[in-house]
C-alpha positions as CSV (number, residue, x, y, z in Angstrom):
1,M,-22.8,-10.8,-9.2
2,A,-21.4,-7.9,-11.2
3,T,-18.3,-6.1,-10.1
4,T,-17.7,-2.5,-10.5
5,E,-14.3,-1.4,-11.5
6,A,-13.0,1.8,-10.0
7,T,-12.5,4.7,-12.3
8,P,-9.1,6.1,-12.9
9,A,-10.1,9.3,-10.9
10,A,-11.3,7.1,-8.0
11,I,-8.1,5.2,-8.0
12,T,-6.0,8.4,-8.1
13,K,-8.0,9.7,-5.1
14,H,-7.5,6.4,-3.3
15,M,-3.7,6.6,-3.9
16,E,-3.5,10.2,-2.7
17,S,-5.4,9.4,0.5
18,T,-3.2,6.4,1.1
19,I,0.0,8.4,0.7
20,D,-1.4,11.0,3.1
21,L,-2.4,8.2,5.5
22,I,1.1,6.6,5.3
23,D,2.7,10.0,6.0
24,E,0.3,10.6,9.0
25,H,0.9,7.2,10.5
26,V,4.7,7.5,10.2
27,K,4.7,10.9,11.9
28,K,2.4,9.6,14.7
29,E,4.3,6.2,14.9
30,S,0.9,4.6,15.0
31,V,-0.9,1.8,13.1
32,T,-4.4,2.7,14.3
33,G,-6.8,2.3,11.4
34,V,-4.2,0.9,9.0
35,S,-6.0,-2.4,8.7
36,N,-9.0,-0.6,7.1
37,A,-6.8,1.1,4.5
38,I,-5.1,-2.3,3.7
39,S,-8.5,-4.0,3.4
40,S,-9.6,-1.2,1.0
41,W,-6.6,-1.8,-1.2
42,I,-7.1,-5.5,-1.2
43,K,-10.7,-5.0,-2.4
44,T,-9.5,-2.5,-5.0
45,L,-7.0,-5.0,-6.4
46,E,-9.1,-8.2,-6.1
47,D,-10.4,-7.9,-9.7
48,H,-7.0,-7.5,-11.2
49,K,-5.1,-10.8,-11.5
50,E,-1.9,-8.9,-12.5
51,F,-1.9,-7.5,-8.9
52,K,-2.4,-10.9,-7.2
53,G,1.1,-10.9,-5.6
54,I,0.6,-7.4,-4.2
55,A,-2.8,-8.3,-2.8
56,A,-1.3,-11.4,-1.1
57,D,1.5,-9.2,0.4
58,L,-1.2,-6.8,1.6
59,E,-3.0,-9.7,3.3
60,E,0.3,-10.6,5.0
61,L,0.8,-6.9,6.0
62,K,-2.6,-6.8,7.5
63,T,-1.8,-9.8,9.6
64,A,1.6,-8.4,10.7
65,V,-0.1,-5.1,11.7
66,S,-2.7,-6.9,13.8
67,E,0.1,-9.0,15.4
68,K,2.3,-5.9,15.9
69,N,5.2,-7.7,14.2
70,G,7.4,-4.7,13.5
71,K,10.1,-6.5,11.5
72,Q,7.6,-8.2,9.3
73,I,5.8,-4.9,8.8
74,V,9.0,-3.2,7.7
75,S,9.9,-6.1,5.4
76,L,6.5,-6.2,3.7
77,M,6.3,-2.5,3.3
78,T,9.8,-2.5,1.7
79,K,8.7,-5.2,-0.7
80,L,5.3,-3.5,-1.4
81,G,7.1,-0.2,-2.1
82,A,9.4,-1.9,-4.6
83,E,6.6,-3.9,-6.2
84,T,4.4,-0.8,-6.5
85,T,7.1,1.3,-8.0
86,K,7.8,-1.4,-10.5
87,V,4.1,-1.7,-11.5
88,A,4.1,2.0,-12.1
89,D,6.2,1.6,-15.3
90,K,3.4,-0.5,-16.8
91,A,0.6,1.9,-15.8
92,E,-1.2,4.3,-18.0
93,E,0.6,7.6,-18.3
94,G,-1.8,9.6,-16.1
95,Q,-1.5,7.0,-13.3
96,S,2.2,6.2,-13.5
97,M,3.4,9.2,-11.4
98,K,0.8,8.6,-8.7
99,I,1.6,4.9,-8.5
100,K,5.3,5.7,-8.2
101,G,4.5,8.2,-5.5
102,L,2.6,5.5,-3.6
103,G,5.6,3.1,-4.0
104,K,8.0,5.8,-2.8
105,A,5.8,6.6,0.2
106,L,5.7,2.9,1.2
107,S,9.5,2.6,0.9
108,A,10.0,5.8,2.9
109,A,7.6,4.6,5.6
110,A,9.4,1.2,5.7
111,K,12.7,3.0,6.3
112,A,11.3,5.3,9.0
113,L,9.5,2.4,10.7
114,G,12.7,0.3,10.5
115,K,14.2,2.6,13.1
116,F,11.5,1.6,15.6
117,A,10.9,-2.1,14.7
118,K,11.6,-4.6,17.3
C-alpha cells in the first residue's frame, strides 16, 4: 500500500487551521472536536519516524482529552509546544515560522488551560 506524503502547502494549511482551532477552543474553554484534530496530526506524522515522539504524545493527549484529565492535558500540551518549537529549528525555511507558530500556540493554550485544569 503506497502512502501519500502531504505537500508543504497542505502541511502549512494544516498548521494554520490547527492554530486557529487551538485559539478557538481556548476562547470557548471547550474540547469538542479536538480528538479529530489530534487524529489528523497523528496521521500526518505517522510516516515520519523523526516525529515518533510527538505522535506518541499526541496519542496520550487524545486519551487525556477523552478522559477529561485537565492536568494531563496541560502537561502534554506544554510538552508538545516545546517539542514542536524545537523541531521548527530543523525544518525547511518556509515551514520553520509556521511550525514555531504552532508550538507557541500549543504553549499558550497550555498556559491558558492551566488556569482551569483540575
